[in-house]
C-alpha positions, 0 to 999 in steps of 0.5 A: 500500500502507498501513502498520500502525497505531501503538500507544501505549507504557507510561508511563516511570518518573519520580522526584521529590525534596523541595525541599532545606531551607536548613539542610542543612549544619547537619543534616549536622553534627548527624548527623556528631556523632551518628555520632562518639558512636555509629558504629552509628547507622543512622538518622544514616547514612540521614539523611546519605544523604538529605541527599546525595540532595537535594544531588545528591551521588549517590555519597555517598548510595550510601555513606551509605545502604549503611552504614545498610542494613548496620547496620539491615538492608533497611529499606524506606525506606533501600532506596528512597532507595538505589534512587533514588540508583542510578537518578539515577546511571544504574545501573538494575540496582542500583536494581532490586536495592535495590527488590527488597531493600526488598520483602522487608520490605514485600511489600504495598507498592503503591509498591514494586511500581509502582516495580519494574514501571516499572524492569523495563519500562525494563530490558526485563524485561517479564515481571517488570514485568508480575508487579509491575504485577499485584501493584500493581493487586491493591493499587491497582485504581483506578490507570488509568495502571497498568492501561494499562501492564499492558495494554501489557506483556500486548500485547507478550507476546501475551496479548491477552485479558489486554491487552484486559481491562487496557485496559477497566479503564483506560477504566472507571477513567478514561473520558477516557483516549485512549491506552487507547482507542487501544490497545483499538481496535488489539486489536479491529481485529486481531481483525476486530471493526471496529465495536468498534474504531471505537467505541474510536477515537471514544472516543479522539478524544472525549477528545483530538480531536487525538490523532495515533495515534488519527487515523491508526489510525482512518483506516487502519481506514476505509481498509481497509474501503473507506470512503475518503471518511471516511478522507480526512477523518481523514487531512486533519485529521491532516496539518493537525496533523502535515504532516510525517507521511510515512506519512499522506501515502502512505496518503492518496494511496492513498485518492485513487487508489482514487477515480481522483483521480490528480492528488491521489494523485500530489501526496501520493506526492511529498510522502511522498518529499519528507519521506522519500526512502527510503520503500519504497512511495511510488515504486512507488505514484507509478509505478502512478499514472503508468502509470494515466495513460498516462505510461509514461516516468515509470511504469516507473521507479516500477514497478521499486520493487516489487522492493524489497518483501520478498514480491517481492524474496526470490528471488536470481539468479546472473546480473545484471539485463538492461540492455535491450540486445538482443545476439545470442547472449547468453542471458537468463532471463525469469522469472515474478514476480507472477500468471498474468495478468502473465506472460501479458500480458508474454509478448509481449516474448519474441518481441522477444528471440528475433527479436534472436537472443538465447537465451531461457529461460523460468521460469514457473508450471507451468500456463503451461508447455504454452502458453508453451513453444510460443513459437518459438525459446525455448531452454527453458521450464519451472517448475523453475529447476534444470532451466534452465542459467545464462545471461548475464542475467535479468529478470522478466516485469513488468520487460520493458516498462520495459527495452525502453522501451515507451510508450503509442504503441509497445506491441507489441499484435500478436495473437495472440502465443500459439498452442495445440496444434492437437490440443487445439483439435480435441479441444475442438471435439468437446466443443463439438459436444455444446453447444447451437448458440448464440452461445458465451460463456465467463464468469469472474466470480471471480479468485484469492481470494488476490489483495489486491484480489480483493474489488474485482475479483470479482463475486457470481455471483448478479448474473450471472442478468440476463445469462443471460436474453439469448436466443440465447446459451449460457454456459459457466464457465471458472472453475477450482478453484471449488466446483461448487455455486458455479457457476450451474446455467445454466452449463456447467462447462468449468473442471472439464476444464482440466488447464493453460492449454493446455486453457483456451486451446483452449476459448477458441478454440472460443468466440465471446466471453469475458466476464471480470473482471480475471483471467488468463483475460482476458489469455489471451483477449486474447493469443489475439486472441479477443473479450473483454469485461473487467469492471473495478472503479471503480479499475482496475489500471494496465494498463486505464488510465482513461476508455476502452473499449478496451485498447492492450494487447489490440485484441480487448478491450472494457472495461466499468467500474463507474460508482461504486465497488462498482456491479457491477449497472450493469456487468451491465446494460451487458453485457446491453445490449451482448449484445442489440446484438451479437446483434441486429446 
């Protein structure tokens, strides 16, 4: 997983004073003499206040300048000096009050508006700061830094159109302004305008080739577009300049992992953890990479860190987490956590629990209840936690293999480990009698579009036509919940009759072969022991590992892999050729 991009913040206020003259003491004595003659001489009090400021005697400056304002009223210059005295004393609210007082006699003073904007920003009053920047920029529209600061404030207030206009003004006034280009790119990126974002990042890096934020954010944009080799170049450059940037190491590891360069990926995950031991994602990523290599001993440890992710770890359980010990008579709740496919894959472990004499309750997705509920000796199986009695332990389905010590050589791969209602199987057999008497193949080409990697694992339906030309086959769609018009006309739409996964399973048992992308139907066919050909992207999920055509999880599965990222046409040609060989043999 990757983190969010980084924006550059507004420019902090700075104050400067003139160098103190060598005759401060003499000047002070002169003004004291004037006050002895005229105690109402505001100018002398103000002069003494300025001398105190130059001498770093801020308390005295406050007293003298306050007296000058008391006599002469809120003269702009007096209020400005008093504000500086308060500011250098660390009393920003009083400095703000003095500047606001000065503004009453100089409403068109650009420096006053700018100072107020900067101070309000430092005090966290962003709306007031934005108001004064707006007024200042009306008077001084050529100030690129002020346009940038105003853009930051508009961004923080979610006034994104105004923010974009402000950053554009900043870059027009100062074309070599990397901070403004970076923040403009972030807005374009957030809006999905990737080309405009890329242009802005390139402008930022043209102005400053070593600009950390722009290098990181541009790399992240490229990574999210699967332009991995370009992203790697930027991450590598960034890390040559900032080798302690933990998040860049983690993201670079993700890029290498998507290119199946597992050793390089693990190296960067390890570097992330050496820099930031509490990093939330790197242990999970390291576990994923280890599982992909078949190193289950290391992999399961890292895989458990997924539970630290907010979207997974929100649910609270009353029972403690199972420690992996099989204790007869103890009651355990096994619950779904991720997708339907994960639940189906790890349902095999329920048999180990029940054979050990444990009372097993299953909480799973509603469409799976008719299927998992048929597993022998379960105490309960449902989708409503309230209907399941409290137990001694709890564990999620994906945690089971690690808890029982699964290694590559001892995966419980006996199939089928799921059964189907015989009546359902007979009903679907009757339906199949109406189909052509050919080699029956069920097809799934699209996964759940909400899955974060679905854009890689699903394939366009238009590519399937090449497979449908294989003679002697009849193809049916096992897709559920897709628009009917998206299903190729050469397919029989079985999915429209599926009420739950019991129906899907019964249909699969009446097929000769299932061909599926990496989605729940592939796991279901494998769990039923049915021949299944699984179509995999170049960078597969960990469970399919690398460089093998079989699966240690499903003996009846055959894996077809992309030879290059995104190369589905090659996979389809492999499938077509394999079908010819199968039917000709």
